[in-house]
C-alpha positions as CSV (number, residue, x, y, z in Angstrom):
1,C,4.9,-6.5,-22.2
2,L,2.7,-9.2,-22.4
3,Q,2.3,-9.6,-26.1
4,T,6.0,-9.6,-26.2
5,M,6.1,-12.3,-23.9
6,L,3.8,-14.3,-25.9
7,S,5.9,-13.9,-29.4
8,R,8.9,-15.0,-27.7
9,N,9.1,-18.7,-27.1
10,I,9.3,-18.6,-23.1
11,D,8.8,-21.6,-20.4
12,G,7.4,-19.7,-17.8
13,L,6.5,-16.2,-16.6
14,I,6.0,-14.4,-13.1
15,V,4.1,-11.5,-12.7
16,E,3.7,-8.7,-10.2
17,P,0.1,-7.6,-11.3
18,T,-0.9,-3.7,-11.1
19,K,-4.3,-2.0,-10.5
20,S,-5.0,-5.5,-9.0
21,S,-8.5,-3.9,-7.1
22,N,-10.1,-3.1,-11.0
23,Y,-10.7,-4.8,-14.0
24,N,-7.8,-6.1,-16.1
25,P,-8.0,-5.3,-20.2
26,N,-5.2,-8.0,-20.7
27,I,-7.1,-10.6,-19.4
28,S,-7.2,-11.9,-23.4
29,Y,-3.3,-12.5,-23.1
30,Y,-3.1,-14.3,-19.8
31,L,-5.8,-16.6,-21.7
32,E,-3.2,-17.0,-24.5
33,L,-0.8,-18.0,-22.3
34,E,-3.1,-20.5,-20.7
35,Q,-3.9,-21.3,-24.6
36,N,-0.4,-22.1,-24.9
37,N,0.1,-24.2,-21.9
38,T,2.8,-21.1,-20.4
39,P,2.4,-21.3,-17.2
40,Y,2.6,-18.3,-15.2
41,L,2.6,-17.4,-11.4
42,M,1.1,-14.2,-10.1
43,I,3.3,-12.5,-6.8
44,N,1.9,-9.9,-4.5
45,Q,-1.3,-10.1,-5.8
46,Y,-3.8,-11.8,-8.4
47,Y,-6.5,-10.6,-10.8
48,S,-9.8,-11.9,-9.4
49,Q,-11.4,-12.9,-12.8
50,L,-8.6,-15.5,-13.8
51,M,-7.7,-17.3,-10.0
52,P,-4.5,-17.9,-11.4
53,P,-1.9,-19.3,-9.2
54,H,-0.7,-17.2,-6.8
55,I,1.9,-16.4,-4.0
56,I,0.3,-13.5,-1.6
57,M,1.4,-12.1,1.8
58,N,-1.1,-11.5,4.7
59,D,-1.7,-7.8,3.7
60,E,-4.1,-7.8,6.0
61,N,-2.6,-8.7,8.8
62,G,0.2,-6.6,8.2
63,G,-1.6,-3.4,8.0
64,F,-3.2,-4.1,11.0
65,I,0.9,-5.6,12.7
66,A,1.8,-2.2,11.5
67,T,-0.8,-0.3,13.1
68,E,-1.1,-2.0,16.4
69,H,2.9,-1.3,16.7
70,L,2.1,2.6,16.7
71,I,-0.5,1.9,19.3
72,K,1.3,0.3,21.4
73,L,3.7,2.9,21.2
74,G,1.0,5.2,22.8
75,H,0.0,6.7,19.7
76,Q,-3.9,7.2,19.4
77,K,-4.8,9.6,16.4
78,I,-3.2,7.8,13.8
79,I,-3.1,8.1,10.1
80,G,-3.6,5.5,7.5
81,I,-2.7,6.3,3.8
82,F,-3.4,4.1,1.6
83,K,-3.3,3.1,-2.3
84,T,-6.7,1.4,-3.5
85,D,-6.3,0.8,-7.4
86,D,-4.0,-2.2,-5.6
87,L,-6.0,-5.0,-3.5
88,Q,-2.5,-4.6,-1.1
89,G,-3.9,-1.1,-0.2
90,V,-7.5,-1.8,0.3
91,N,-6.1,-5.2,2.6
92,R,-3.5,-3.5,4.4
93,M,-6.4,-0.6,4.9
94,Q,-8.8,-3.6,6.2
95,G,-6.1,-4.2,9.1
96,F,-5.8,-0.5,9.8
97,I,-9.0,-0.2,10.3
98,R,-9.4,-3.8,12.5
99,A,-6.0,-2.9,14.9
100,F,-8.0,0.6,16.1
101,R,-11.9,-1.6,16.6
102,E,-9.7,-4.2,18.6
103,H,-7.9,-2.0,21.0
104,G,-11.1,-0.2,21.3
105,L,-9.7,3.2,19.8
106,P,-12.1,6.0,18.4
107,F,-11.8,5.4,14.2
108,F,-13.0,8.6,12.4
109,P,-13.2,8.1,8.3
110,D,-10.8,11.2,7.8
111,M,-8.1,9.2,9.3
112,V,-8.0,7.2,6.3
113,I,-5.7,8.8,3.0
114,T,-6.7,6.9,-0.1
115,Y,-5.2,7.4,-3.9
116,T,-4.8,5.7,-6.8
117,T,-1.6,5.0,-8.9
118,E,-2.2,8.3,-11.2
119,D,-2.6,10.6,-8.2
120,Q,-0.2,9.4,-5.7
121,H,2.0,11.7,-6.0
122,S,0.1,15.0,-5.3
123,K,-3.1,13.7,-3.7
124,I,-1.3,12.5,-0.4
125,V,0.9,15.5,0.3
126,E,-2.2,18.0,-0.4
127,Q,-4.3,15.9,2.3
128,L,-2.1,15.7,4.8
129,K,-1.0,18.9,4.9
130,H,-4.4,20.1,6.3
131,F,-3.7,17.3,9.2
132,Y,-0.5,19.2,9.8
133,T,-1.9,23.0,10.2
134,N,-4.1,22.5,13.2
135,E,-2.8,21.9,16.5
136,K,-4.7,18.3,17.1
137,M,-2.4,16.8,14.7
138,P,-1.6,13.3,14.2
139,T,1.3,11.2,16.2
140,A,1.8,8.1,13.1
141,I,1.3,7.9,10.5
142,V,0.7,4.0,8.4
143,C,1.9,4.5,4.9
144,Y,0.6,2.0,2.5
145,N,4.5,1.3,1.3
146,D,8.1,2.9,1.9
147,Q,7.6,4.5,-1.1
148,S,4.3,6.2,0.4
149,A,6.6,6.8,3.8
150,L,9.2,8.9,2.2
151,S,7.1,11.0,0.1
152,V,5.6,11.6,3.8
153,I,9.0,12.1,5.5
154,E,9.7,15.0,2.8
155,M,6.4,17.1,3.3
156,L,7.1,16.7,7.3
157,R,10.6,18.1,7.0
158,G,9.0,20.6,5.1
159,L,6.8,21.5,7.7
160,D,9.6,21.5,10.3
161,L,8.6,18.4,12.2
162,S,11.0,15.7,12.6
163,V,10.7,11.5,12.4
164,P,10.2,10.1,15.0
165,E,10.5,12.8,17.3
166,D,7.5,14.9,16.2
167,V,5.7,12.3,14.3
168,S,5.8,8.2,13.9
169,I,5.9,6.5,10.4
170,V,6.0,2.9,9.2
171,G,6.1,1.8,5.7
172,Y,5.3,-1.6,4.4
173,D,7.9,-3.7,2.5
174,D,10.9,-3.0,4.0
175,S,12.9,-2.1,0.1
176,F,16.2,-0.4,-0.8
177,L,14.3,2.8,-0.5
178,A,14.1,2.2,3.7
179,E,17.8,1.6,3.7
180,A,18.5,4.9,1.8
181,T,17.1,7.1,4.6
182,E,17.2,7.6,8.3
C-alpha cells in the first residue's frame, strides 16, 4: 500500500500502524515519504523507530479505567485479554495491572491472556475455556477491543454462560461491532 501511495501524487497520508510493538520492515517507505516532503500522520500508535507526527489515545489509562470499572462493580477475579504485537495492547495491559495494584487486589500472571495478530482467533478461546471449566471461574473480562469481546461472548454462550449475568465483559473501542450485539 505504501509503495502504491508513493507512486501517486498524494498531498499527505494518514496511517494506522499494525504490529507497532515490532520492528517495521517498511521504514524505507516512510523515509521516502519524508524525502519527498509528503507529510504523514500516524493515528492510534506509531513506529518508535521513526518518531513521526502522531495522535494517540492514552491506552494505559483506558486499560486502567476499564479494569477499575469492573473492580468497582465488585469483581475480583478478572481476566485481561491483550494483543501484544501492537503497543495499544501492551499499554492497555499496563493499565489493567495498575488497577489491581492501586486497588490492592492480588494479581496472578495467569489472569492475563496475550495473543498476536496471527493467533488471535484460536488462542483467546483455547485459553479462556480453561478458566471456565473449573468452579472458581473469573467473573469479569477486560478485552483488548470489541472484536475480541465478541469472540469471548460467543465462546461463553457455547458454555451456557450469559453476559452480564454470569460474566461481565468490557470491550475497548466502542466500535460498530459493539452496537451490533447485545
